[in-house]
Backbone as CSV, one residue per row, in Angstrom:
resi,resn,N_x,N_y,N_z,CA_x,CA_y,CA_z,C_x,C_y,C_z
1,UNK,-4.229,-3.594,-13.518,-4.949,-2.968,-12.424,-5.924,-2.912,-11.804
2,UNK,-6.555,-3.187,-11.006,-8.446,-3.184,-11.095,-7.877,-2.220,-9.292
3,UNK,-8.915,-1.320,-9.658,-9.134,0.097,-8.424,-10.501,-0.410,-7.768
4,UNK,-10.439,-0.533,-6.902,-11.816,-0.422,-5.772,-11.694,0.615,-4.883
5,UNK,-12.968,1.273,-4.555,-12.790,2.163,-3.595,-13.775,1.736,-2.688
6,UNK,-13.512,1.966,-0.961,-14.352,1.372,-0.362,-14.671,2.506,0.930
7,UNK,-15.554,3.849,0.717,-15.326,5.107,1.527,-14.154,6.063,1.160
8,UNK,-13.134,6.008,2.573,-12.026,6.838,1.777,-10.692,5.672,1.631
9,UNK,-10.941,4.904,1.279,-9.883,3.750,1.349,-9.710,3.330,-0.252
10,UNK,-9.110,3.375,-1.361,-8.586,2.906,-2.120,-7.598,1.606,-2.427
11,UNK,-8.318,0.685,-2.618,-7.476,-0.968,-2.987,-7.246,-0.994,-4.483
12,UNK,-5.881,-0.968,-4.821,-4.902,-1.097,-5.995,-5.187,-2.735,-6.065
13,UNK,-5.502,-3.854,-7.180,-4.886,-5.235,-6.921,-4.510,-4.995,-8.085
14,UNK,-3.015,-5.630,-7.946,-2.039,-6.264,-9.078,-2.632,-7.571,-10.019
15,UNK,-2.643,-7.210,-11.389,-3.074,-8.611,-11.605,-2.086,-9.151,-12.499
16,UNK,-1.102,-8.756,-13.652,-0.249,-9.329,-14.454,1.139,-8.207,-14.470
17,UNK,1.047,-7.227,-14.260,2.026,-6.141,-14.490,3.007,-6.703,-13.335
18,UNK,4.351,-6.157,-13.989,5.161,-6.028,-12.764,4.998,-5.124,-11.672
19,UNK,6.177,-5.443,-10.714,5.827,-4.610,-9.568,5.938,-3.170,-9.715
20,UNK,7.117,-3.142,-10.844,7.969,-1.720,-11.159,6.724,-0.977,-12.051
21,UNK,5.915,-1.578,-13.203,5.039,-1.123,-13.701,3.951,-0.317,-12.755
22,UNK,3.851,-1.489,-11.994,2.319,-1.101,-11.011,2.677,0.430,-10.137
23,UNK,4.060,0.488,-9.712,4.391,1.543,-9.042,4.348,2.530,-9.829
24,UNK,5.030,2.817,-11.501,4.996,3.611,-12.102,3.226,4.166,-12.477
25,UNK,2.317,3.173,-12.963,1.175,3.744,-12.796,0.435,4.662,-11.613
26,UNK,0.676,3.918,-10.626,0.246,4.578,-9.087,0.945,6.435,-9.429
27,UNK,1.963,6.107,-9.581,3.051,7.491,-9.437,2.304,8.534,-10.348
28,UNK,1.700,7.910,-11.633,1.379,8.589,-12.831,-0.262,9.391,-12.471
29,UNK,-1.189,8.810,-11.773,-2.329,9.060,-11.516,-2.435,9.244,-9.941
30,UNK,-1.185,9.234,-9.385,-1.159,9.542,-7.797,-2.301,11.152,-7.526
31,UNK,-1.847,12.330,-8.120,-2.342,13.268,-7.801,-4.377,13.458,-8.153
32,UNK,-3.984,12.950,-9.443,-5.795,12.875,-9.607,-6.521,12.112,-8.886
33,UNK,-6.425,10.624,-8.675,-6.671,9.468,-8.196,-6.220,8.939,-6.768
34,UNK,-5.310,9.140,-6.472,-5.334,8.563,-5.008,-4.552,9.327,-3.686
35,UNK,-3.997,10.928,-4.321,-3.295,11.143,-2.816,-4.727,11.737,-2.046
36,UNK,-5.955,11.947,-1.932,-6.850,11.887,-1.067,-7.259,10.450,-0.229
37,UNK,-6.905,9.648,-0.694,-7.319,8.362,-0.169,-6.732,7.710,0.746
38,UNK,-6.796,6.659,1.987,-5.844,5.395,2.295,-5.528,4.526,0.971
39,UNK,-4.468,3.980,0.958,-4.338,3.279,-0.034,-4.050,1.839,0.462
40,UNK,-4.545,0.812,-0.202,-3.747,-0.479,0.042,-4.092,-1.228,-1.312
41,UNK,-2.457,-1.807,-1.340,-1.997,-2.330,-2.899,-1.927,-3.615,-2.246
42,UNK,-2.419,-4.496,-2.941,-2.955,-5.889,-2.785,-2.108,-6.257,-3.969
43,UNK,-0.883,-7.550,-3.397,-0.039,-7.859,-4.589,-0.406,-9.841,-4.219
44,UNK,-1.463,-10.177,-3.898,-1.561,-11.257,-3.588,-2.158,-12.216,-5.183
45,UNK,-1.823,-11.392,-6.257,-1.824,-12.668,-7.501,-0.531,-13.085,-8.054
46,UNK,0.630,-11.991,-7.100,2.038,-12.596,-7.783,2.506,-13.934,-6.770
47,UNK,3.450,-14.583,-7.351,3.527,-16.285,-6.739,4.603,-15.296,-5.877
48,UNK,5.575,-14.954,-6.067,7.001,-14.556,-5.349,7.303,-13.188,-5.272
49,UNK,7.331,-12.677,-4.097,7.707,-10.784,-3.794,8.742,-11.073,-3.196
50,UNK,9.965,-10.632,-4.046,10.841,-10.102,-3.401,11.269,-8.958,-2.452
51,UNK,12.185,-9.180,-1.578,12.457,-7.625,-0.817,12.803,-6.184,-1.896
52,UNK,12.837,-6.623,-3.006,13.533,-5.587,-3.923,12.181,-4.974,-4.484
53,UNK,11.149,-6.008,-4.612,9.846,-5.787,-5.274,8.951,-4.676,-4.371
54,UNK,9.433,-4.912,-2.893,8.587,-4.296,-1.882,9.340,-3.120,-1.392
55,UNK,10.385,-2.803,-1.657,10.948,-1.588,-2.112,10.425,-0.558,-2.725
56,UNK,10.298,-1.319,-3.997,10.041,-0.244,-4.774,8.647,0.605,-4.315
57,UNK,7.891,0.532,-3.384,7.036,1.219,-3.231,7.537,2.141,-1.804
58,UNK,8.566,1.904,-1.875,9.333,2.897,-0.725,9.132,4.619,-1.063
59,UNK,9.302,5.071,-2.162,8.918,6.768,-2.431,7.736,7.036,-2.237
60,UNK,6.627,5.790,-3.087,5.407,6.393,-2.827,4.835,6.158,-1.260
61,UNK,5.184,5.045,-1.025,4.825,5.342,0.542,5.099,6.542,1.691
62,UNK,5.999,6.792,1.431,6.877,7.782,2.192,6.016,9.144,1.652
63,UNK,5.719,9.206,0.465,5.065,10.491,0.156,3.483,10.541,0.394
64,UNK,3.123,9.570,0.144,1.516,9.278,0.878,1.385,9.310,2.248
65,UNK,1.816,8.759,3.257,2.276,8.814,4.215,2.677,10.608,5.179
66,UNK,3.182,11.010,4.110,3.640,12.324,4.287,2.321,13.234,4.503
67,UNK,1.353,12.874,3.237,0.506,13.520,3.232,-0.813,13.013,4.191
68,UNK,-0.281,12.345,5.181,-1.321,12.117,6.432,-2.367,11.102,5.803
69,UNK,-1.891,10.200,5.338,-2.904,9.252,4.885,-2.000,7.529,4.977
70,UNK,-2.836,6.382,4.764,-2.129,5.524,5.382,-2.007,4.395,4.159
71,UNK,-0.568,3.676,3.890,-0.340,2.941,2.867,0.081,1.626,3.323
72,UNK,-0.684,0.716,2.788,-0.374,-0.256,3.456,-0.832,-1.886,1.794
73,UNK,0.593,-2.660,2.287,0.822,-3.508,0.873,0.191,-4.605,1.731
74,UNK,-0.633,-5.462,0.709,-0.894,-6.814,1.141,-0.532,-7.854,0.338
75,UNK,0.210,-8.668,0.673,0.652,-10.093,0.430,1.391,-11.244,1.168
76,UNK,0.633,-12.271,0.722,1.328,-13.496,2.025,2.678,-13.776,1.447
77,UNK,2.840,-13.473,0.601,4.370,-13.923,-0.586,5.651,-13.669,0.192
78,UNK,5.885,-12.594,1.127,6.890,-12.199,1.412,7.370,-12.449,2.669
79,UNK,8.403,-12.253,2.798,9.018,-12.550,4.714,8.689,-11.210,5.129
80,UNK,7.712,-11.284,5.856,7.610,-10.292,7.042,8.720,-9.873,7.398
81,UNK,9.687,-10.559,7.946,10.540,-10.281,8.928,11.677,-9.603,7.994
82,UNK,11.764,-9.659,6.754,12.839,-8.742,5.961,12.066,-7.319,5.290
83,UNK,11.099,-7.150,5.966,10.602,-5.768,5.124,10.945,-4.627,6.096
84,UNK,11.242,-3.504,5.160,11.937,-2.306,6.070,10.619,-1.747,6.900
85,UNK,11.261,-0.942,8.067,10.308,-0.594,9.001,9.407,0.236,8.513
86,UNK,9.947,1.283,7.578,9.291,2.568,6.866,8.264,1.840,5.670
87,UNK,7.684,0.539,5.676,6.722,0.103,4.573,5.698,-0.800,5.739
88,UNK,4.585,-0.499,5.513,3.810,-1.391,6.234,3.193,-2.751,5.309
89,UNK,3.598,-3.532,5.537,3.195,-4.937,4.892,2.222,-6.018,5.455
90,UNK,1.281,-6.304,5.226,0.491,-7.516,6.110,-0.128,-8.385,5.399
91,UNK,-0.341,-9.757,5.339,-0.494,-10.711,4.863,-1.941,-11.171,4.483
92,UNK,-2.946,-9.831,5.210,-4.268,-10.390,4.817,-4.746,-8.731,4.510
93,UNK,-5.921,-9.123,3.773,-6.919,-7.730,3.281,-7.546,-7.271,4.713
94,UNK,-7.882,-7.823,5.758,-8.627,-7.038,7.355,-7.347,-6.571,8.006
95,UNK,-6.272,-7.295,7.874,-4.965,-6.686,8.691,-4.925,-4.939,7.989
96,UNK,-4.699,-4.933,7.096,-4.422,-3.800,6.349,-5.950,-2.760,6.503
97,UNK,-6.829,-3.229,6.875,-8.432,-2.121,7.310,-7.972,-2.018,8.725
98,UNK,-7.406,-3.112,9.740,-7.039,-2.971,10.920,-5.684,-2.034,11.020
99,UNK,-4.512,-1.699,10.315,-3.658,-0.998,10.309,-4.149,0.893,9.936
100,UNK,-4.829,0.690,9.054,-5.487,2.044,8.560,-6.409,2.342,9.778
101,UNK,-7.060,1.776,9.935,-8.198,2.135,11.424,-7.071,2.415,12.566
102,UNK,-6.415,1.992,12.754,-5.328,2.263,13.915,-4.664,3.515,13.583
103,UNK,-4.114,3.869,12.535,-3.296,4.969,12.067,-4.055,6.199,12.273
104,UNK,-5.578,5.851,11.784,-6.443,7.260,11.878,-6.824,7.448,13.483
105,UNK,-6.970,6.548,14.410,-7.242,7.272,15.549,-5.701,7.300,15.828
106,UNK,-3.955,7.051,15.933,-3.308,8.212,16.248,-3.234,9.499,15.639
107,UNK,-3.745,9.447,14.476,-3.808,10.868,13.955,-4.282,11.651,14.308
108,UNK,-5.390,10.859,14.808,-6.468,12.129,15.657,-6.413,12.454,17.245
109,UNK,-5.181,11.649,17.223,-4.969,11.958,18.936,-3.630,12.665,18.827
110,UNK,-3.021,12.890,17.332,-2.190,13.990,17.336,-0.850,12.990,17.003
111,UNK,-0.490,12.054,16.905,0.931,10.779,17.515,1.339,11.351,15.455
């Protein structure tokens, strides 16, 4: 797991561990390292991403979004049409930044 910070955004890149292991690692360090930042999880190193893999992030995403922070998954390996509405999944890192910017504006406007 590679962690990078860019202002108020933390980017977590998946290396070799399974999605379940990645989710578990993020959850264990959540309060100390990630709670105060918008999160982008990059799964670009994985060859195939199943719907079940993406759903592993649902609880973490709901918790994070409940704290008024954005949670975006970046992968071009998943069928975006099958993704649940509760999760934000985009194919590129730039789109993840755009989503966070839009959600910040919505929060500022009270939505």
